[in-house]
C-alpha positions in Angstrom: -0.1 0.1 0.2 1.5 3.6 -0.6 -0.5 7.4 0.3 -0.4 9.8 -2.7 1.0 13.6 -1.8 0.1 16.5 -3.8 4.0 17.1 -4.6 4.9 13.4 -4.7 6.6 13.4 -8.2 8.9 16.0 -6.7 9.7 14.4 -3.4 13.1 12.8 -3.6 13.3 8.7 -4.6 9.5 8.9 -5.2 7.9 6.1 -7.0 4.3 4.5 -6.2 4.4 1.1 -4.7 2.5 -1.5 -5.8 1.1 -4.1 -3.9 2.2 -7.5 -4.1 0.5 -11.2 -4.2 2.5 -14.6 -2.6 -10.8 -2.1 -32.2 -11.7 -5.3 -30.5 -11.8 -8.3 -33.0 -14.9 -9.9 -33.9 -14.3 -13.0 -31.6 -13.9 -10.7 -28.7 -15.8 -8.4 -26.5 -15.1 -4.5 -27.0 -12.9 -4.7 -24.1 -10.0 -2.8 -26.0 -11.5 0.5 -25.0 -10.7 0.1 -21.4 -7.9 -2.1 -21.6 -5.3 -1.8 -24.7 -1.9 -0.4 -23.8 1.2 0.3 -26.3 3.3 -2.6 -26.2 6.5 -2.2 -23.9 8.6 -3.9 -21.7 8.3 -3.8 -18.1 11.0 -1.9 -17.7 9.2 1.0 -20.1 6.1 0.6 -18.4 7.8 1.6 -14.7 9.4 4.4 -16.3 5.9 5.3 -17.9 4.2 5.0 -14.7 7.0 7.7 -13.0 6.8 10.0 -16.1 3.1 10.1 -16.0 2.9 11.0 -12.3 5.5 13.9 -13.0 3.5 15.2 -16.1 0.6 15.2 -13.6 2.6 17.6 -11.2 3.8 20.0 -13.8 0.4 20.0 -15.5 -0.9 20.7 -12.2 1.2 23.6 -11.5 0.2 25.0 -15.4 -3.9 24.9 -14.5 -4.4 24.7 -10.6 -5.2 28.3 -11.2 -8.3 26.7 -13.4 -8.9 24.4 -10.9 -9.6 26.9 -8.1 -11.8 28.5 -10.0 -13.7 25.5 -11.2 -14.3 24.2 -7.4 -15.4 28.0 -6.2 -18.1 27.7 -9.0 -21.0 28.3 -6.5 -23.7 25.3 -7.1 -27.2 26.1 -8.5 -25.2 29.2 -11.2 -26.4 28.0 -14.4 -26.1 31.2 -16.0 -22.9 30.2 -18.9 -24.0 26.4 -18.7 -21.5 26.1 -21.7 -18.6 28.9 -20.5 -18.2 27.3 -17.0 -15.0 25.2 -18.3 -14.2 22.6 -20.8 -15.7 20.0 -18.5 -18.8 21.5 -17.4 -20.1 22.8 -14.0 -19.4 21.1 -11.1 -22.7 20.1 -10.1 -23.9 19.2 -13.2 -21.3 18.5 -15.6 -21.2 18.9 -19.4 -24.5 20.6 -20.5 -23.2 21.9 -23.8 -25.4 20.7 -26.4 -27.1 17.6 -24.9 -29.1 16.8 -28.1 -25.6 15.9 -29.4 -23.1 15.2 -26.1 -25.9 13.4 -24.1 -25.9 10.6 -26.6 -22.2 9.5 -27.2 -22.6 6.6 -25.1 -19.4 5.7 -22.9 -17.6 8.6 -24.6 -20.0 11.2 -23.2 -18.5 13.8 -20.9 -19.9 12.9 -17.3 -23.7 14.9 -17.0 -26.2 14.7 -13.9 -28.9 12.4 -14.9 -32.5 13.7 -14.0 -33.5 11.5 -10.8 -37.3 10.7 -10.7 -36.5 10.4 -6.7 -34.6 13.5 -5.0 -31.3 12.7 -4.7 -30.5 14.7 -1.7 -30.3 13.5 1.7 -33.9 12.9 3.2 -34.9 15.3 5.8 -34.3 13.6 9.9 -31.7 10.9 7.8 -27.7 11.1 8.1 -25.3 9.8 5.9 -23.0 7.0 8.3 -21.2 5.5 4.8 -20.3 6.1 1.3 -18.7 3.8 -0.9 -18.0 5.8 -4.1 -17.0 3.8 -7.6 -15.8 6.2 -10.3 -14.8 6.0 -14.1 -11.6 7.8 -14.8 -12.0 11.2 -16.5 -12.3 11.8 -20.6 -8.9 10.2 -21.9 -7.5 10.3 -25.8 -8.6 7.0 -27.4 -6.6 3.8 -26.5 -3.4 2.9 -28.8 -5.2 0.8 -31.2 -7.9 2.8 -32.0 -5.8 6.0 -32.1 -3.9 4.3 -34.9 -7.2 3.7 -36.9 -8.9 7.0 -36.3 -5.5 8.6 -37.5 -5.4 6.4 -40.4 -9.1 7.3 -41.1 -8.9 10.7 -40.8 -6.0 10.8 -43.3 -7.7 9.0 -45.6 -10.8 11.6 -45.7 -8.5 14.5 -45.7 -6.4 13.2 -48.6 -9.7 12.7 -50.1 -11.5 16.1 -49.7 -8.0 17.4 -50.8 -8.5 15.8 -54.6 -12.2 17.5 -54.8 -12.4 20.7 -56.8 -14.6 23.3 -55.8 -16.5 24.1 -52.2 -17.7 21.7 -50.2 -20.8 21.9 -47.9 -20.4 23.8 -45.1 -20.4 21.0 -42.6 -17.5 19.6 -44.1 -15.7 22.6 -44.7 -13.2 22.2 -41.6 -11.6 19.5 -43.3 -10.0 21.6 -45.6 -7.7 22.7 -42.9 -8.4 20.4 -40.3 -4.9 18.7 -38.6 -5.6 15.3 -36.7 -3.5 15.5 -33.4 -2.1 12.2 -32.2 -1.9 10.8 -28.4 -3.1 8.1 -26.9 -4.5 6.5 -23.7 -3.8 9.1 -21.2 -6.5 11.8 -19.8 -7.3 15.1 -21.7 -7.3 17.8 -19.9 -10.9 17.8 -20.0 -10.6 14.5 -17.8 -8.4 16.3 -15.6 -10.9 18.7 -15.2 -13.6 16.1 -14.4 -12.1 14.5 -11.8 -10.7 17.8 -9.6 -14.7 18.8 -10.2 -15.8 15.4 -9.0 -13.3 15.2 -5.8 -14.6 18.4 -5.0 -18.4 18.2 -5.3 -18.4 14.8 -3.2 -16.6 16.5 0.0 -19.5 18.9 -0.5 -21.9 16.2 -1.0 -20.6 14.3 2.3 -19.5 17.3 4.0 -20.3 15.9 7.4 -18.4 12.7 7.0 -15.4 14.1 5.0 -14.6 17.1 7.5 -12.8 14.6 9.6 -12.1 11.7 7.8 -10.1 10.9 4.8 -10.9 8.4 2.2 -9.6 5.1 1.8 -8.6 5.1 -1.9 -7.8 1.9 -4.3 -7.2 2.5 -8.1 -5.4 0.2 -10.6 -1.7 0.7 -11.6 -2.8 1.9 -15.0 -1.9 5.3 -15.9 -5.3 7.2 -16.3 -6.8 5.4 -13.4 -3.7 6.7 -11.1 -4.1 10.0 -12.5 -7.9 10.1 -12.1 -7.3 9.2 -8.3 -5.0 12.0 -8.0 -7.1 14.8 -9.5 -9.9 13.5 -7.7 -8.1 13.6 -4.4 -6.7 17.0 -5.7 -10.3 18.4 -6.0 -11.4 16.8 -2.3 -8.8 18.5 -0.7 -9.4 22.1 -2.8 -12.9 21.7 -0.9 -11.7 20.5 2.2 -9.0 23.5 2.8 -12.1 25.8 2.0 -14.2 24.0 4.7 -13.7 26.1 7.9 -15.5 23.1 9.7 -12.6 20.7 8.9 -11.1 18.8 11.1 -9.3 15.8 9.6 -5.8 14.9 9.3 -3.8 17.0 6.9 -3.3 16.1 3.5 0.5 16.5 3.6 0.5 13.2 5.9 -1.0 11.7 2.7 -4.3 9.5 1.4 -4.1 6.1 1.9 -4.4 4.5 -1.1 -4.1 1.2 -3.0 -2.9 0.4 -6.5 -3.7 -2.7 -7.5 -2.1 -4.2 -10.8 -4.1 -4.9 -14.3 -2.7 -8.2 -15.0 -4.5 -11.5 -16.4 -2.3 -13.3 -13.5 -3.7 -11.2 -10.6 -6.9 -10.9 -8.9 -8.8 -7.5 -9.4 -11.9 -6.7 -8.6 -12.0 -3.3 -10.5 -10.8 -4.5 -13.8 -11.8 -7.9 -15.6 -9.2 -10.5 -16.8 -9.5 -13.9 -15.2 -12.7 -15.7 -16.7 -11.5 -17.5 -19.7 -14.9 -18.3 -20.9 -15.8 -14.4 -20.5 -12.6 -13.4 -22.0 -11.5 -15.4 -25.0 -14.7 -18.1 -24.7 -18.1 -18.6 -25.6 -19.5 -15.4 -24.0 -16.7 -12.6 -25.3 -18.5 -11.9 -28.5 -21.9 -11.3 -27.2 -21.4 -7.3 -27.5 -20.1 -6.9 -30.8 -22.6 -9.1 -32.1 -25.9 -7.1 -30.8 -23.8 -3.9 -32.1 -23.7 -5.4 -35.6 -27.2 -6.3 -36.1 -28.0 -2.8 -35.2 -25.6 -1.2 -37.1 -27.0 -3.0 -40.2 -29.9 -1.3 -39.3 -28.6 2.4 -38.9 -25.2 2.8 -40.6 -26.1 2.3 -44.3 -28.1 5.7 -45.0 -25.6 7.2 -43.1 -22.4 5.8 -45.3 -24.5 6.4 -48.4 -24.9 10.0 -47.4 -21.2 10.7 -46.6 -19.7 8.8 -49.4 -22.2 10.7 -52.1 -21.0 13.9 -50.3 -17.2 13.0 -50.4 -16.8 11.5 -53.4 -14.1 8.9 -53.5 -14.0 8.6 -50.0 -16.0 5.2 -50.0 -16.1 4.5 -46.0 -17.2 1.2 -44.3 -19.7 0.6 -42.1 -17.0 0.1 -39.3 -15.6 3.3 -40.5 -18.6 5.3 -40.1 -18.7 4.1 -37.0 -14.9 5.4 -36.1 -16.3 8.5 -38.1 -18.5 9.5 -35.1 -16.0 8.2 -32.2 -14.0 11.2 -33.9 -16.7 13.4 -32.3 -16.4 12.9 -28.7 -12.6 12.5 -28.6 -12.3 15.9 -30.8 -14.0 17.5 -28.0 -12.8 16.3 -24.8 -9.6 16.9 -26.3 -10.2 20.8 -27.6 -7.9 23.1 -28.9 -6.6 26.4 -27.0 -6.7 25.3 -23.2 -6.6 27.0 -20.9 -7.7 30.2 -23.1 -11.0 28.9 -24.1 -13.6 28.1 -22.0 -16.7 27.5 -24.4 -16.5 23.6 -24.5 -16.8 23.5 -28.4 -18.1 20.6 -30.0 -15.9 18.9 -32.5 -16.5 20.0 -36.5 -16.7 16.3 -36.8 -20.2 16.2 -34.9 -21.9 18.5 -37.3 -21.5 15.8 -40.1 -24.4 14.0 -38.4 -27.8 14.4 -36.9 -29.4 14.4 -33.5 -31.5 11.4 -34.9 -28.3 9.7 -35.9 -26.6 10.3 -32.5 -29.4 8.7 -31.0 -28.9 5.2 -32.9 -25.0 5.6 -32.2 -25.9 5.9 -28.6 -28.2 3.0 -29.0 -25.6 1.4 -30.8 -23.2 1.7 -27.7 -25.8 0.6 -25.2 -26.3 -2.8 -26.4 -22.3 -3.2 -26.9 -22.5 -2.8 -23.0 -25.8 -4.3 -22.1 -25.3 -7.7 -24.3 -21.1 -7.7 -23.6 -20.7 -7.0 -19.9 -24.3 -6.9 -18.0 -27.2 -9.1 -17.8 -27.6 -9.8 -21.7 -24.5 -11.9 -21.6 -25.0 -14.9 -19.1 -21.6 -14.4 -18.0 -21.6 -10.4 -18.0 -22.7 -9.8 -14.0 -20.2 -12.6 -12.9 -17.4 -10.2 -13.6 -18.8 -7.7 -11.2 -19.3 -10.5 -8.4 -16.1 -9.5 -6.5 -16.7 -6.2 -5.9 -20.1 -6.8 -5.1 -19.0 -9.0 -2.3 -16.7 -6.2 -1.1 -19.1 -3.8 -0.8 -21.1 -6.1 1.4 -18.0 -6.8 3.6 -17.9 -2.8 3.9 -21.3 -2.2 4.3 -21.4 -4.6 7.4 -18.0 -4.3 8.8 -17.3 -8.4 8.2 -14.8 -10.1 6.4 -15.0 -10.6 2.7 -16.7 -14.0 1.6 -16.1 -14.4 -2.0 -14.3 -17.1 -4.4 -14.1 -15.2 -7.8 -12.0 -12.0 -8.7 -10.9 -11.0 -4.7 -7.6 -11.1 -3.7 -7.4 -12.7 -0.2 -4.4 -11.7 0.5 -5.2 -8.0 -0.2 -8.8 -8.3 1.2 -7.8 -10.2 4.3 -5.7 -7.6 5.9 -6.8 -4.3 7.4 -4.5 -2.2 5.8 -5.1 -2.6 2.5 -8.9 -3.5 3.2 -10.2 -2.0 6.1 -13.5 -2.7 7.6 -13.3 -1.3 11.0 -16.6 1.0 11.5 -14.3 3.8 11.9 -13.4 3.8 8.2 -16.6 5.2 6.8 -15.2 6.5 3.2 -14.3 4.4 0.2 -13.0 5.7 -3.5 -12.7 3.0 -5.9 -11.6 3.8 -9.3 -12.4 1.4 -12.5 -13.2 1.0 -16.1 -16.7 1.1 -17.8 -16.8 -2.1 -18.5 -16.2 -3.4 -14.6 -18.7 -0.8 -14.0 -21.3 -2.4 -15.9 -20.8 -5.7 -14.7 -20.9 -4.4 -11.1 -23.9 -2.8 -11.7 -25.6 -6.1 -13.2 -24.1 -8.3 -10.3 -25.8 -6.3 -7.6 -29.1 -6.1 -9.6 -29.3 -2.2 -10.4 -30.1 -3.1 -13.9 -33.1 -6.0 -13.1 -35.6 -3.2 -14.3 -34.1 -3.2 -18.1 -35.2 -6.1 -20.3 -33.6 -7.2 -22.9 -32.9 -4.8 -25.3 -34.0 -5.1 -28.9 -31.1 -5.5 -31.1 -32.7 -4.4 -34.3 -35.0 -1.1 -32.8 -33.8 1.7 -31.5 -35.7 1.6 -27.8 -36.4 5.0 -26.0 -35.1 5.7 -22.4 -38.4 5.2 -21.3 -38.2 1.8 -22.9 -35.2 1.0 -21.6 -35.9 1.9 -18.0 -33.8 4.6 -18.1 -30.7 2.5 -19.0 -28.0 4.0 -21.3 -24.3 3.7 -21.5 -24.1 7.9 -21.4 -26.3 7.6 -18.3 -24.9 5.1 -16.9 -20.8 4.6 -17.6 -19.7 8.2 -19.2 -16.3 9.3 -19.0 -15.7 10.5 -15.0 -19.0 8.2 -14.2 -19.6 7.9 -10.5 -21.8 5.8 -8.2 -22.5 6.3 -4.6 -23.8 3.9 -2.4 -25.0 5.4 0.8 -25.6 3.8 4.0 -27.8 6.2 5.9 -29.8 6.6 9.9 -32.9 8.0 10.3 -35.2 8.9 12.6 -37.7 6.6 13.8 -36.1 3.7 11.8 -34.3 0.8 14.2 -31.6 -0.2 11.3 -29.6 1.7 8.9 -30.9 1.9 5.1 -29.0 1.6 1.8 -29.4 3.8 -1.2 -27.5 3.6 -4.5 -26.9 6.8 -7.2 -25.7 6.7 -10.6 -24.4 9.8 -11.8 -26.7 11.5 -9.1 -30.1 9.8 -10.3 -31.2 7.2 -7.2 -31.6 3.8 -8.8 -34.7 2.1 -6.4 -33.4 -1.1 -5.1 -34.8 -4.1 -6.0 -36.4 -7.1 -4.0 -35.1 -6.0 -0.8 -39.0 -4.0 -0.2 -37.8 -0.9 -1.1 -39.3 2.0 -0.1 -40.7 5.2 -1.7 -37.1 6.6 -1.8 -35.5 4.1 -3.2 -34.0 2.7 -0.2 -34.0 -0.6 1.5 -33.0 -1.6 5.2 -29.5 -3.1 4.9 -30.1 -6.4 6.5 -32.6 -6.6 3.5 -30.7 -5.4 1.0 -27.6 -7.6 1.7 -29.9 -10.7 1.6 -31.1 -10.1 -1.6 -27.7 -10.3 -3.0 -27.6 -14.0 -3.6 -26.0 -13.6 -6.8 -22.6 -12.4 -5.7 -23.3 -14.3 -2.4 -23.1 -17.7 -3.9 -20.3 -16.5 -6.7 -22.4 -16.2 -9.9 -21.3 -18.7 -12.2 -17.6 -18.5 -11.7 -17.4 -22.0 -11.9 -18.2 -21.6 -15.6 -15.2 -19.5 -16.4 -12.9 -22.6 -16.7 -14.6 -25.1 -18.1 
């Protein structure tokens, strides 16, 4: 275990301490979005980790003034929703052009999701525990996708260069467009998102946060560590502004655990272990579902663009990639920090709002049939974390035989379960978060998605990937004590939307009693279908 410090990389001899223990191909799940990295040796990887932390701290010196300005933007001030910062307003996230930007699936920047039940702490109740599960902030494309996008954009630009005469307005930007090549790391938007997230977390849970420090876990992937660091920065900004805070000094460090992302290392924040899911018969459900829907919605777009840009001759898959370039260009804006208007990438305007809704549904199908209950083995990938959550909620040892690490979870230093540890913050990936939600039964209200016809958000019971796992997504698992109740209650929020619990006697505010909630989790407590992983 290690501790993260604000000036960690500037400290002589600093190096992160790792814990020790004695485009996806058609036959694979679309895990490449979160798992692929540039190839390299272990030595290069270690150097990259250290260099990344140094870069993070140098970047901090350049943009700390902006970070403080974001943190001091008062909740409720929405007069300039598209000019707050490139990442959006602290409480509500990215609200610019929602008819487009809220329909990019897992590539949408975080935005607060409307809740049918108030997300405020109910009157006469106090929060006694909170577990946050967060996705990393906005990033550049993964290494493999960055190569594909660069090749595609280069082909489009070459084609445009051979077209004589004036282009239609929405394509005119291609005459002077320059592709910027980067991969895997957080963008400036991602850094802002996590700083905002940490600040908001402190404000929301001030009654707990003022006299305690959260226990933090992250995988050892660069963007994951960076996300944890920037979240802590925002949390600390808010804490220093709070005259009531009485907790330990930040310079003493935040307790943090870095867990390796490796196929041979048990890690509940990153799936890698289950063979039948990773490379066996359950490894392609998401892509199969997407292929069916793509055959419905892509051809008209393909015909239009190929007609507009004579000679470009884009394939169906390349149309999807061209749509991907829109969100990735938006979360990597030009002219930062002098530009604070959060502009959409010009690629976004090539497509209509209805086409963006189809794109979102395409992404939602991939996650639902790849990692949630649409895949018979999807929820099993989240069972380990679900059992860890039960242990933390009940202050009891972890009982699990799946992806948990018994050495780490068996130590109070690396997995505290005492009643004095009441705040936890874990950082993971979109695919893993979807599996965790499914393992906990949070998606049980969503029936099997139609693979051929687009369904509305009402028809999916509020499910879409942009609502569940955007860049900077966060889930809160709360425990609260309320007047007149003889037992603590559990409530879950995903991106500020209260998710009514299932099969545990839920009340009108979406909550269940702690004991009933734990008893309802029979699927994870029986290890899901882990026995089918290695058949």
